[in-house]
N, C-alpha and C positions, 0 to 999 in steps of 0.2 A: 412547266413554266418557270418554277423557282430555280431549277437547275440551269435553265437557259439564261436567266438573269445573273446568276452567280458566275457562269462562264463568261458572259459579256463583261461583267464587272472586272473579272480577273484578266481577260484578254485585252481589254482596252485600258481605261484608267479607272481607278477606284479612289475616290476622295482626293483627287488631285495628284496621286502618286503615278509614276510612270508604270508601264505595263510589266516591267521586269523587277519591280520592288514588292517584296512580301509585306503587306501592311501589318502583320503580326510580329515580324522580326524585330522591329524597334521596341515593341512592348516587351518581348521576351528578353531583349538585351537589358532593358531597364530593370526588369525583375532580377536578372542575374547580377547586376551591379549592386542592387540593394541587399541581396541575399548571399553575396559572395562569401562573407565571413560573419560569424555571429558577433554580437556586440561583446566587448571585453567584459569578463565577469570580475566582480570584486567580492571580497569576503565581507559578509554582513556582520558576523559575530563568531567568536570562538570561545569555547568553554570546556574545561576538563571535568569529567564526573568525579565525585569524591572517592571512588574506588574503581579498579579495573572492571570493564564490562565483559562478561562471559557470553552474553547473548546480544544479538543485533537489535538496535532500537527500532521502534516503529514510528513512521512519520504520518501523522494525520493532517487534516486541513489546517488546523491552528496550533498543533502541538507535536513535539517529539517526545515519545514515551520511552523511558529507560527502566530496565530491570536491574537493580543493584542488590545482589544478595537476596534477601527476602523482602525487598522494598520495591515499590513502583513510584516513579516520579514523572511529572510532566513539565517540560520546558516549552516556552512560547517559540514558535517558529520565527516570528518577526524579530525578536531581539535576544533570544536565548535565556531570558530570565525564568526563574521557577514560577510556574503557574499554580501548581499544587504538588503536595507530597513533601517528603516521602510518605507513602502509605505503607504501613507495616502489614505484611501478609503472614499467615500462620506458619508457613514453612518456605524453604528455598524455592525459587522460581524454576520450573522445569522446562518451560517453552517461552521463547521470546514473545513479547507483546505483539498484538496485531490490532491495527486501527480499523474499525468497521463502522461506517456511518458516524453517528454521534457517540460512539463508545470505543473503549479500548478493552481488549480481552487478553487475559493472561492466565497461565496455569501454574499451579504449585504441585510439588511432588508428594507432599504429605510428611507426617512424622508420627511419633508414637501416639500422640493425642488425636490427630485428625488424619484422615486419608487424603489421597490426591484430590484436588479440586480445580475447577475452572471458575474464573471471576470475570464479571462484566462491570466496568466502571464508566460513568458518564464523563464527558469532557471537562466537567467542573470538579472531578475528583470524588464524587459521591458514589457509593457502591449501589449498583442497580440490582445485581443478584449474584449468587454463587451456587455452584452445584457440585456434589461429589461425582467423581468418575471412577471407573473400575481400575484403571492403571494410570500411572503418571504419564501425562501427555508430553511428547517431545517436540512436536511441531504443530503450529496452528496456521491455517489459511482461511481468510474470512472474506466473504462478500456480504453485502447488506442482507440481513435476515437469516444467513446461514453460516455455520462454522464447520469447517472440515478439520479433523485433527488426526494425528498419528500418535499411537502409543506402542508399547512393546507387544501388544496383542494383535494390532491391525490398524485399520483405518475406520474412522467413524464420522458421523454427522450429527450436529446438534442444531436444532432450531425450535421454533414454537410448536410445530405440528408433526414433523417427520424426523424421528431420530433412528439411526441405524448404526451398526458396527459390523465390519467384515474382518474376520481373522485373516492374517497373512501366513503363508507357509514358513517363511523365514523372517528373522529380524531384518529390518532395512533402514537405511539412512538416506532419505530423499528430501527434496524440496517439494512441498505440496502446492498445488495450484487449484483454485476453485473458480468456477464460472457458473452463475445462475444456479 
């Protein structure tokens, strides 16, 4: 019955259109006109860090996190102003920061006084926690509640309940990705 009505509507007239006009064609054309080109982009702000960056910044919801030497700093996404920092870390940063939920995670390589560590900071700049790790971490990939990392020994996972580390046969340089 429904198929018959649809055929009748298409074969005769539908909403006052002649039989050879596609009623969706004009809507598709209007969408194409609106979406033909993106709106022009304009620069919101520009700011140079106080020293060259060796690691890629992390972009969170409200902040851009930068590792500069052995410091972590947060700039506001909206206007580029310093939100907090620089926070002095115990040794040089070994892995670029990663924004994860309401935190930023960063790793340091260690020195004579302290070993390598991983650090969790809140978006307001306060230290949530830090933990020693077996080897300096070179890459961090984060999803809410879980942190996957790469060190010179292999690949590992840190979270509240299930931590593991798997050794790799050879040293590798890859971009990690984590999902769930």
